[in-house]
C-alpha positions, -999 to 999 in steps of 0.1 A, spaced: -407 349 752 -409 355 714 -439 341 695 -442 341 657 -477 336 643 -482 337 606 -500 320 578 -504 323 540 -532 307 518 -532 310 480 -558 300 453 -537 292 421 -543 280 386 -531 245 378 -498 261 364 -492 281 395 -505 316 388 -518 331 421 -554 342 417 -560 352 454 -538 353 484 -545 358 522 -515 363 547 -521 368 583 -495 376 610 -499 389 646 -534 397 642 -531 417 608 -543 404 575 -533 413 540 -552 399 511 -556 403 473 -578 389 445 -568 390 408 -596 412 390 -584 398 354 -561 373 338 -549 372 302 -526 349 287 -506 356 257 -472 349 242 -445 373 253 -411 378 236 -380 371 260 -373 408 258 -405 416 276 -395 397 308 -357 396 306 -338 416 333 -315 444 321 -278 433 317 -268 458 345 -286 440 371 -264 410 370 -233 430 363 -210 430 394 -195 464 385 -228 482 383 -233 470 421 -198 480 429 -191 444 439 -155 428 438 -150 399 416 -161 367 431 -134 345 445 -135 307 441 -145 285 470 -117 264 482 
C-alpha cells in the first residue's frame, strides 16, 4: 500500500506575495516566514531571463516539430 500525506498552507498579501508558508509531508514539516518586504518599481531587465534560457540550441535540443 502506498500512502501520500501532505499539506501546504500559505499566508499571502492581497496580490499574492507569500509572507509565510508551512508544508508537511509524512511527518516532516518545512516552514518559512518573510522577515521583510519592500516594494519598488523594477526595470524589466532586472527580472527578464537571459536569452539563452529559451534558446533550444543552448540546451542542445532539436527544432520542434509541428503537431499533426
